[in-house]
C-alpha positions in Angstrom: -10.7 10.0 17.0 -11.5 11.6 13.6 -10.2 9.5 10.8 -10.6 10.8 7.3 -8.4 8.9 4.9 -8.4 10.8 1.7 -9.4 9.0 -1.5 -6.5 8.3 -3.8 -5.8 5.9 -6.7 -2.1 5.8 -6.1 -1.8 5.1 -2.4 -3.3 1.9 -0.7 -6.0 2.6 1.8 -4.2 0.9 4.7 -1.1 3.1 3.9 -3.1 6.3 4.0 -4.5 5.2 7.4 -1.1 4.4 8.7 0.2 7.8 7.5 -2.7 9.7 9.1 -2.3 8.0 12.5 1.4 8.4 12.4 1.1 12.0 11.7 -1.5 12.5 14.5 0.8 10.7 17.0 3.8 13.0 16.0 1.7 16.1 16.3 0.3 15.1 19.7 -3.2 14.8 18.5 -3.1 11.2 19.6 -1.1 11.3 22.8 0.6 8.4 24.6 -1.9 6.3 26.3 -4.7 7.2 24.1 -7.1 4.3 23.4 -7.7 3.9 19.7 -11.0 2.7 18.3 -11.3 -1.1 17.8 -10.9 -2.4 14.3 -14.6 -2.8 13.9 -15.4 0.6 15.3 -12.8 2.4 13.0 -14.0 0.4 10.0 -17.6 1.5 10.6 -16.6 5.1 11.2 -14.1 5.4 8.2 -15.9 3.3 5.6 -12.8 1.0 5.4 -13.0 -2.8 5.6 -12.0 -4.4 8.9 -9.1 -6.1 7.1 -7.7 -2.8 5.9 -7.8 -1.3 9.4 -6.3 -4.5 11.0 -3.5 -4.4 8.4 -2.8 -0.7 9.3 -2.8 -1.5 13.0 -0.4 -4.3 12.5 2.0 -2.1 10.7 1.8 0.6 13.4 2.4 -2.0 16.1 5.4 -3.4 14.3 6.7 0.2 14.1 6.4 0.6 17.9 3.8 3.4 17.7 0.9 1.5 19.1 0.4 -1.5 21.5 -2.4 -4.0 21.6 -3.3 -5.2 25.0 -5.6 -8.3 25.2 -8.9 -7.6 26.9 -8.1 -3.7 27.2 -7.7 -2.4 23.6 -5.2 -0.8 21.4 -3.3 2.2 22.7 -0.8 4.9 21.4 2.6 4.0 22.7 5.4 6.5 23.3 8.5 5.0 25.1 10.1 7.2 27.8 13.1 9.2 26.6 16.2 7.9 28.2 18.1 10.7 30.0 21.2 11.6 28.0 19.8 9.8 24.9 19.6 11.5 21.5 15.8 11.9 21.8 16.2 13.6 25.2 18.8 15.9 23.8 16.5 16.7 20.9 13.7 17.6 23.2 16.0 19.8 25.2 17.1 21.6 22.1 13.5 22.2 21.2 12.7 23.6 24.7 15.6 26.0 24.4 14.5 27.1 21.0 11.0 27.7 22.1 12.2 29.7 25.2 14.2 32.0 22.8 11.3 32.6 20.5 8.9 33.3 23.4 11.3 35.9 24.6 10.7 37.7 21.3 7.0 38.0 22.5 5.5 35.6 20.0 2.5 33.5 21.2 2.5 29.8 21.1 0.0 30.0 18.3 2.5 32.1 16.2 5.3 29.7 17.0 3.3 26.7 15.8 2.8 28.5 12.5 6.5 29.3 12.2 7.4 25.7 13.0 5.1 24.4 10.4 6.5 26.7 7.7 10.0 25.7 8.4 9.2 22.0 8.5 7.5 22.4 5.2 10.6 24.1 3.7 12.8 21.3 5.0 10.4 18.7 3.5 10.5 20.4 0.1 14.3 20.4 0.2 14.6 16.8 1.1 16.1 14.6 -1.6 13.6 12.2 -3.2 13.0 10.3 -6.4 9.6 10.2 -8.1 8.8 6.9 -9.9 5.9 6.6 -12.4 4.7 3.0 -12.4 2.6 1.7 -15.4 0.7 -1.5 -15.8 -2.4 -2.8 -17.5 -4.5 -3.7 -14.4 -5.1 -2.1 -11.0 -4.3 -5.2 -8.9 -0.8 -5.6 -10.2 -0.2 -1.9 -10.4 -1.1 -1.5 -6.7 1.3 -4.3 -5.8 4.1 -2.8 -8.0 3.6 0.7 -6.5 3.5 -0.6 -2.9 6.7 -2.4 -3.3 8.5 0.5 -4.9 7.2 3.0 -2.3 9.0 1.0 0.4 12.3 2.3 -0.9 13.5 5.3 1.2 13.0 8.8 -0.3 10.9 7.4 -3.1 7.4 8.6 -4.2 5.3 6.6 -6.6 2.6 7.8 -9.2 0.7 5.0 -10.9 -0.9 4.9 -14.4 -3.1 2.4 -16.1 -1.5 1.4 -19.5 -4.8 1.8 -21.5 -5.2 5.4 -20.5 -1.5 6.1 -21.5 -1.8 4.4 -24.8 -5.1 6.0 -25.7 -3.8 9.5 -25.0 -2.8 11.4 -28.2 0.1 13.1 -26.4 3.4 11.5 -25.6 3.7 10.0 -22.1 5.9 12.5 -20.2 5.0 12.3 -16.4 6.6 14.5 -13.9 8.9 11.7 -12.7 12.5 10.9 -12.5 12.0 7.3 -13.7 9.3 5.4 -15.4 8.8 1.6 -14.8 6.6 -1.0 -16.4 6.6 -4.8 -16.9 8.6 -6.5 -19.5 5.3 -7.3 -21.3 4.5 -3.7 -21.9 8.0 -2.2 -22.2 8.0 -1.8 -26.0 4.4 -0.4 -26.2 5.1 2.1 -23.5 8.5 3.1 -24.9 6.8 4.0 -28.2 4.6 6.5 -26.3 7.5 8.3 -24.6 9.7 11.1 -25.7 13.2 10.2 -27.1 15.8 9.9 -24.3 13.2 9.1 -21.6 14.3 6.8 -18.9 12.2 3.6 -18.8 12.9 0.6 -16.6 11.4 -2.8 -17.2 10.4 -5.0 -14.2 9.7 -8.7 -14.1 6.6 -9.7 -12.2 6.2 -13.2 -10.8 3.9 -15.4 -8.8 5.2 -16.0 -5.3 6.4 -19.6 -4.5 4.0 -20.0 -1.7 1.0 -19.4 -4.0 2.3 -21.9 -6.5 2.6 -24.5 -3.9 -0.8 -23.9 -2.6 -2.4 -24.3 -5.9 -0.3 -27.5 -6.6 -1.5 -28.9 -3.3 -5.2 -28.6 -4.2 -7.0 -31.9 -4.8 -8.0 -32.3 -8.5 -11.7 -32.3 -7.7 -11.5 -29.0 -5.9 -14.1 -26.4 -7.2 -12.0 -23.3 -7.2 -13.5 -19.8 -7.7 -11.5 -16.6 -8.6 -12.7 -13.2 -7.4 -10.8 -10.2 -8.6 -11.3 -6.7 -9.9 -10.2 -6.8 -13.5 -10.5 -9.1 -16.5 -6.7 -8.9 -17.2 -5.7 -9.9 -13.7 -8.2 -12.8 -13.8 -6.3 -14.1 -16.8 -3.1 -14.1 -14.8 -4.8 -16.0 -12.1 -6.4 -18.6 -14.5 -3.0 -19.1 -16.1 -1.5 -19.9 -12.7 -4.3 -22.4 -12.0 -3.5 -24.1 -15.3 0.3 -24.2 -14.8 0.4 -25.2 -11.1 -2.9 -26.9 -10.4 -4.3 -30.3 -11.3 -8.0 -29.2 -11.3 -10.5 -31.2 -13.3 -13.4 -28.8 -12.7 -13.7 -25.5 -14.5 -12.5 -22.5 -12.4 -15.3 -20.1 -11.5 -15.0 -16.3 -12.0 -16.5 -13.3 -10.3 -15.5 -9.6 -10.1 -15.8 -7.1 -7.3 -18.8 -4.8 -7.9 -21.1 -7.8 -8.5 -22.1 -8.7 -5.0 -24.7 -11.3 -6.1 -22.1 -13.1 -8.3 -19.6 -13.1 -5.5 -22.2 -14.7 -3.2 -22.9 -17.4 -5.8 -19.2 -18.0 -6.1 -18.8 -18.6 -2.4 -21.7 -21.0 -2.4 -20.6 -22.9 -5.4 -16.9 -23.3 -4.7 -14.8 -25.2 -2.2 -11.9 -22.6 -2.3 -11.4 -19.1 -3.4 -8.4 -17.6 -5.2 -8.1 -13.8 -4.3 -5.6 -11.0 -5.0 -3.4 -10.6 -2.0 -4.6 -7.0 -1.8 -8.2 -7.8 -2.5 -9.5 -5.5 0.3 -8.4 -2.5 -1.7 -11.0 -3.4 -4.4 -13.8 -5.0 -2.4 -16.7 -3.1 -0.8 -17.4 -3.6 2.9 -20.3 -5.9 2.0 -18.1 -8.0 -0.4 -15.3 -8.2 2.2 -17.8 -9.4 4.8 -19.0 -12.1 2.5 -15.5 -13.4 1.9 -14.7 -13.3 5.6 -17.8 -15.4 6.4 -16.2 -18.3 4.6 -15.2 -21.1 7.1 -11.6 -21.4 7.9 -11.5 -24.9 6.6 -12.4 -23.4 3.2 -10.3 -20.3 3.6 -9.1 -18.4 0.5 -5.8 -18.8 -1.3 -4.2 -15.4 -1.8 -2.6 -14.9 -5.2 0.7 -13.3 -4.4 1.9 -11.5 -7.5 5.0 -9.4 -7.1 8.1 -7.7 -8.6 10.9 -10.3 -9.0 13.7 -9.8 -6.4 16.3 -9.2 -9.2 14.2 -6.4 -10.7 13.8 -4.8 -7.3 17.5 -4.9 -6.6 18.2 -3.3 -10.0 15.6 -0.6 -9.4 16.8 0.1 -6.0 20.3 0.7 -7.4 18.9 3.1 -10.0 17.0 5.0 -7.4 20.1 5.2 -5.2 22.2 6.7 -8.0 19.5 9.3 -8.6 19.4 10.2 -4.9 23.1 10.7 -5.0 22.9 13.0 -7.9 20.1 15.2 -6.4 21.0 18.3 -4.6 18.8 19.5 -1.6 
């Protein structure tokens, strides 16, 4: 099974893998009953971490596209179409359409090209809203973009704040709406053209993460591993607010394998971004997975506050209603 997840700074790796496998199943490249590679095999073949592949497989299984059978493997699943059901009627319509086009003496190859062209036209006509998300660090930006991308008919483009502020030109992305955190709202507004639509979001630590930090014994030697200095400051601040630690908190960054190894050896527990596998190399992810379960990491869940999400969803819904196919 050829898996070639394209590199992108805006779409998480697991999401790109989910999209490719979903597309291959829809096109029939991966037919029902096809045995997929194991998590380890696909990770080795694609260069992704095993955690990223497992997360993608879990999403596909929840969607009903694949099934995991213990002892046998993971298989593409396509439920049988119930006779008289909407799917069965759709297949019948497609068969009738294909029969009519073939009567015009076109080959199956030609018909496939025609169908692809028409599907592309329909996709271009579909209503959607493009949201530009801006934040000062890649970890929070990835979380923010992922949450927004879950809204129906919504595309997300992400920008790092430093790059936006350093640019001599006004920030005028090809988007229907720009969002950023309350912290950066004024700075970003000053870089935008008058009348531009900017929405502020509140980011917050998840209750579960706060409770885990509060439950740590005071003598715990905690180590932070993350991708950026700015996100590390958020994590350190959470340790100060919710933890009762008496020992200094260690700090290491992805890209420095030796320091990560030292951190694992020195610390009793690790504090990691919830999406750390998007930033860790395969070797770094393997080091983290090697930690005994009794010393398992705490995942720093930093997310868009629910009230902000509901407000943003309302804004996107209004824009969708105003768009014309």
